[in-house]
N, C-alpha and C positions, 0 to 999 in steps of 0.2 A: 416545576421542571422546565427546564432550560428548552430552548429550541433545539439543541445539538443532542439532550438526552431524550428528547422525546422522538426525533430523527431516529436514533439508534435503538430506542425503545422497538418502532414501529417497524424496524426490517430485523427482528431477532430470528425470524423464520428462516432467512437467508445467512447470517450469521450462526445459526448453529446446523445450518447444510454446510456452510465453510467447513465450521469443524469438525462435521462427521464426513467430510470427502474423505475416500480411501486417499487421495495425495499428502494431506495433513496427517491422517491418523498414521501413515506409513512413514511420515517424516518423527512422530512421536514415537514409533516403537524402532526406529532406526532401519525398517525392513525396504525403505522405498528404493526401488532399482536406480542403480548412480546414473545411468542413461537418462532416468526421466529428470532427475536432481541435475546435473551438469546441463540438461534443456532448458529449465526451469531458472536456472542460475543467469544463461545467458539473455531469456528474455526478460526476467525482473531487471536486469542491467539496463537495456531499452527503456523500458519501463519508466525506470528510476532517474534517467536524462530528460523524459520527458515531463518529468515529477518535477524536478529541479527546475526546468524551465518554466513552467507553469508557476512555481513559487516567485519564479523572478519579474514574470508580468504580471503578476499581483502585485507584488511589492513597488511596480512604478505605478500600478493604476489605484496605490493603497491613497487613502483620502488624507492621512495624518502621517506625521513619520514617525509615531508610534508605533503605527500598522505597519509601516515600510519595515522598520527594523525588524520587527516579530516575522515577517514574511522572509527577511535576508537570512535571519537564524534558522529559519526551518529547512533553507535551501543550502544552507551552509550542512545543516544533519544529514539533509539527503546525498551530500558530496561525501561525507564519514561512511554512510552505508554503501555509498559505490567501493569505498576503498574494500569493505568485505568483501563485496561481490569480486572485486577483483582476486581476492585472496581465494575464494571460492575457485573462479575461474582457473586460475593456475593450479589448483589441486585439484581440480576433476577434469584440466586438458582442453577448456573452453576459450577459442578464442571470440573475445568480447567486440574485437574491430570488424568480425565478418559473419557477425549476428544477423538474421534476416528474420523480422518480428511476424510472426502467427498473425492469421485472421484477429483473435480475441484480444492479441498485444495492440495492434495498431488500431482497434474498434478501443479500446481503453484509450492510448495515448491521445487519439484522433479526439476523442471528446472531451480530453480535459485540456488540451489545448484551445480549442474550439470553445471552449467555456471561459479560459483565460483572457483570450481574446475579445469576447464578444458579450462577458459581463464584467459589472461591479466585482471589485475584491471580496466581497464580501460571499457573491456565491460561487466565486474560485474556489473560496474555504470549504465550502459545500461540498463541492465535487472532489473535491481532496481526502478531506475527513474520512470517510468510511475508509479509506486505506488506512489511515493510521490508528483508528480504534480498533479495524478489525483484526491488526496483527496483534494491538496491544492484547486484545483479549484471546486471541490463539497460543499468544506465549503463555499468557497467564494461566489459561486452562491447561497448555500442556505442561508445565511447569507445576502446577500443581501439588501431585504428589513425587516432587524431586526428577531432576533431571537425569535420565541413566548416561551412562558413558557410553557414545556410537558414536558414528560417523555424522550424523546432522545434531549433535546436541549444541555447538556453537550456533546453528540457528534458533532455538528455542532461547538459549541463555539469550542474544540479541532480542529479540522481542518480548522477553519477559523482564528486560532488566529494569533496573529503577531509572535510568538514563532514557528511557524512549517512551516512557508514559508522561515527562513532562512537553517534550516535543507533540505528543497526541491534544493534551490540556490546554497549550498555548494556541493549537490551530482551531480548536472547538471553541474558544473562548473569541476567535476572532467570528466564528460563527455566529454567535450569541448577541457578539457587539454589532454588526452591521448587516445583517439579515433581519430585516423590519418585520415577515410574516413566515410562518411555516408554510402555509401552502406554495411559496414561489421557491422552496428547497426543496419540497417531496420529491418531485419529478426527477430532479439532478441528484439528491442522495441518494435515492431509489434506485436509479439505472448504473451507480459507480458501484455499489451493492451488488448487481447483476453482474456487472464486467468482474469484480472480483472473483465470483464463482466460478465464471466463464475462464477467467486465466489458470484456477486452478483444474478444471476439466480440460483446459487442451495441454496441460504439461501432463496430465496424466492419460492423455489420451495418445501423447507422443511414445512413437517407433522408430527406428533406427532407419523407417524407411519411408520416414516424413521426410 
């Protein structure tokens, strides 16, 4: 078993908690209140901008040209994902230029950028891998019995698509190649998984009065 596989398996409790979270389950059924999804779209767009920056920092700090190109391509994938969020924003009436990050969002983005600035590229990949693997997992689980046609169907299609998985495996390959010991990666990976759960919880807790 590779280091990335061991890290994912060690955090299955959090992965299952994310899958069972009412925010994710109501995306699956199409019953999530629109205001909560609109809030999530804005927060996720803010997060993805930081995600792209972290990829770019990791690219600069890459030990060789091959890994530089992989990080660069992964950053390009995030920019494509941001285009999807712009479409969502238009659909749901969200002004992405006026998004104020929640505490959960800011905690996650600060962690990613601090990791990228202060560590070798391999540990930056560790910090970013949980997001990619978790969303691939959620998309595949929600699409397992077919994707019903409802207002959140495109979200499920995006993360269950055959195009998303290669980005995930490319990032995990960097973890496996450049992380020497599982022990150094474990606390970083686990914290990122906690941030993922808190991100969903923050969106679930949103009310118009927030």
